[in-house]
Structure formats: C-alpha cells, structure tokens
C-alpha beads as a LAMMPS data file, in Angstrom:
LAMMPS data file: protein, C-alpha beads

107 atoms
106 bonds

1 atom types
1 bond types

-500.0 500.0 xlo xhi
-500.0 500.0 ylo yhi
-500.0 500.0 zlo zhi

Masses

1 110.0

Atoms # bond

1 1 1 -106.140 251.417 -143.035
2 1 1 -107.465 248.732 -140.789
3 1 1 -110.749 249.998 -141.289
4 1 1 -110.659 250.291 -145.160
5 1 1 -109.528 246.421 -145.288
6 1 1 -112.447 245.441 -143.103
7 1 1 -115.141 247.341 -144.979
8 1 1 -113.616 246.152 -148.305
9 1 1 -113.427 242.448 -146.586
10 1 1 -117.208 242.858 -145.452
11 1 1 -118.421 243.902 -149.059
12 1 1 -116.354 241.171 -150.640
13 1 1 -118.083 238.406 -148.347
14 1 1 -121.636 240.060 -148.498
15 1 1 -121.165 240.116 -152.447
16 1 1 -120.052 236.553 -152.625
17 1 1 -122.424 235.278 -150.201
18 1 1 -125.570 237.055 -152.373
19 1 1 -123.929 235.622 -155.653
20 1 1 -124.069 232.241 -154.110
21 1 1 -127.757 232.600 -152.961
22 1 1 -130.942 230.882 -154.346
23 1 1 -132.411 234.339 -154.860
24 1 1 -129.312 235.506 -157.203
25 1 1 -129.323 232.151 -159.206
26 1 1 -132.867 232.191 -159.631
27 1 1 -132.563 235.570 -161.425
28 1 1 -129.633 234.545 -163.469
29 1 1 -131.471 231.861 -164.689
30 1 1 -134.500 234.071 -165.653
31 1 1 -132.090 236.325 -167.493
32 1 1 -130.134 233.634 -169.469
33 1 1 -133.525 231.888 -170.495
34 1 1 -135.467 234.888 -171.451
35 1 1 -136.113 234.847 -174.977
36 1 1 -136.678 238.789 -175.341
37 1 1 -132.975 239.416 -173.507
38 1 1 -131.512 236.963 -175.614
39 1 1 -132.753 238.687 -178.908
40 1 1 -131.493 242.101 -177.478
41 1 1 -127.763 240.908 -176.413
42 1 1 -127.512 237.188 -178.152
43 1 1 -126.012 234.545 -176.242
44 1 1 -125.625 235.397 -172.481
45 1 1 -122.208 234.644 -172.029
46 1 1 -121.987 236.227 -168.376
47 1 1 -124.057 237.696 -165.737
48 1 1 -122.514 239.944 -162.667
49 1 1 -124.448 241.216 -159.805
50 1 1 -124.615 245.006 -159.907
51 1 1 -125.776 248.197 -157.663
52 1 1 -128.673 248.952 -156.970
53 1 1 -130.116 246.165 -155.283
54 1 1 -133.041 246.275 -152.777
55 1 1 -135.129 244.049 -150.084
56 1 1 -138.198 245.147 -148.843
57 1 1 -141.362 243.560 -147.358
58 1 1 -144.681 243.599 -149.070
59 1 1 -147.642 242.201 -147.059
60 1 1 -145.286 239.716 -144.842
61 1 1 -143.634 238.529 -148.152
62 1 1 -139.988 239.346 -148.972
63 1 1 -139.183 241.020 -152.342
64 1 1 -135.690 241.345 -153.716
65 1 1 -135.019 243.762 -156.434
66 1 1 -131.434 242.880 -158.391
67 1 1 -129.297 244.266 -160.892
68 1 1 -127.351 242.431 -163.259
69 1 1 -124.502 243.247 -165.724
70 1 1 -125.423 241.111 -168.990
71 1 1 -122.740 240.284 -171.208
72 1 1 -123.860 238.914 -174.246
73 1 1 -122.423 237.718 -177.640
74 1 1 -123.926 240.869 -179.610
75 1 1 -124.306 243.472 -176.717
76 1 1 -124.391 243.974 -173.237
77 1 1 -127.233 245.331 -170.894
78 1 1 -128.722 245.794 -167.317
79 1 1 -131.401 243.847 -166.384
80 1 1 -133.248 244.358 -163.309
81 1 1 -135.183 241.283 -161.667
82 1 1 -137.959 241.396 -158.852
83 1 1 -138.409 238.415 -157.048
84 1 1 -140.790 237.469 -154.427
85 1 1 -140.333 234.707 -151.808
86 1 1 -143.466 232.262 -151.899
87 1 1 -144.206 229.097 -150.199
88 1 1 -140.291 228.891 -149.909
89 1 1 -139.167 229.224 -153.342
90 1 1 -138.202 232.562 -155.158
91 1 1 -140.391 233.513 -158.469
92 1 1 -139.762 236.362 -160.915
93 1 1 -142.697 238.931 -160.505
94 1 1 -140.793 241.575 -162.892
95 1 1 -138.096 242.394 -164.872
96 1 1 -136.921 244.947 -167.436
97 1 1 -133.812 245.507 -169.073
98 1 1 -132.240 248.192 -171.738
99 1 1 -130.663 247.203 -174.898
100 1 1 -127.832 248.597 -176.634
101 1 1 -129.880 251.277 -178.396
102 1 1 -131.251 252.833 -175.122
103 1 1 -134.526 251.151 -175.717
104 1 1 -135.919 249.355 -172.608
105 1 1 -137.938 246.045 -172.657
106 1 1 -140.173 244.419 -170.056
107 1 1 -140.939 240.669 -169.003

Bonds

1 1 1 2
2 1 2 3
3 1 3 4
4 1 4 5
5 1 5 6
6 1 6 7
7 1 7 8
8 1 8 9
9 1 9 10
10 1 10 11
11 1 11 12
12 1 12 13
13 1 13 14
14 1 14 15
15 1 15 16
16 1 16 17
17 1 17 18
18 1 18 19
19 1 19 20
20 1 20 21
21 1 21 22
22 1 22 23
23 1 23 24
24 1 24 25
25 1 25 26
26 1 26 27
27 1 27 28
28 1 28 29
29 1 29 30
30 1 30 31
31 1 31 32
32 1 32 33
33 1 33 34
34 1 34 35
35 1 35 36
36 1 36 37
37 1 37 38
38 1 38 39
39 1 39 40
40 1 40 41
41 1 41 42
42 1 42 43
43 1 43 44
44 1 44 45
45 1 45 46
46 1 46 47
47 1 47 48
48 1 48 49
49 1 49 50
50 1 50 51
51 1 51 52
52 1 52 53
53 1 53 54
54 1 54 55
55 1 55 56
56 1 56 57
57 1 57 58
58 1 58 59
59 1 59 60
60 1 60 61
61 1 61 62
62 1 62 63
63 1 63 64
64 1 64 65
65 1 65 66
66 1 66 67
67 1 67 68
68 1 68 69
69 1 69 70
70 1 70 71
71 1 71 72
72 1 72 73
73 1 73 74
74 1 74 75
75 1 75 76
76 1 76 77
77 1 77 78
78 1 78 79
79 1 79 80
80 1 80 81
81 1 81 82
82 1 82 83
83 1 83 84
84 1 84 85
85 1 85 86
86 1 86 87
87 1 87 88
88 1 88 89
89 1 89 90
90 1 90 91
91 1 91 92
92 1 92 93
93 1 93 94
94 1 94 95
95 1 95 96
96 1 96 97
97 1 97 98
98 1 98 99
99 1 99 100
100 1 100 101
101 1 101 102
102 1 102 103
103 1 103 104
104 1 104 105
105 1 105 106
106 1 106 107
C-alpha cells in the first residue's frame, strides 16, 4: 500500500512539475493560438497534458514531444506538439491534431 502511495505521489509531482514548465507553457500557447486548431474546435477552453510524451536528443539538441487534450467550444481533440530547445528557448518544430471527424491536421 505504501508503494502505491509513493508511486501515485511521484506521478502527481512529476505531472505538476511538467505542467508548470516552460516547455509545456510553450506548447499550450502554440495550441491556443493556432488558427487551424481553433477552426476545428472553436475557442480553446482548456488544455491538459496527456500521454504519451517523449524526451529525445537530436544532434545534441533536446527534443520533447507532448500530447495535449484540448477542450474547445465546438469539439475536443488531441494535439501532438514537438518542441526543440535552441539557444535557451523552446521552439515548436512540428504539431498535429485530430479533429472530431477523425481528420488529422498538421501545423
């Protein structure tokens, strides 16, 4: 039982830490401001970090792939955002989403 509580606490702390991070805020801002996503779901009401997410290195550059659940005024979707750390800032290098009809879009 204590092991379960410790694992749950570690997951909660990790989730909270990631959602407060610059990389997550950059991904969320991209999703909220993206005209294609806004067209598919309407005004973005809420974004939540979801699984999977991935951390990788590409030629000594840090790459992070995040999945966000996006709740919009008209529909909901999952957005996948890939960010790269360059010159001390996170930059979006790729993004995709699936709209309510199952059609995917890329930004």
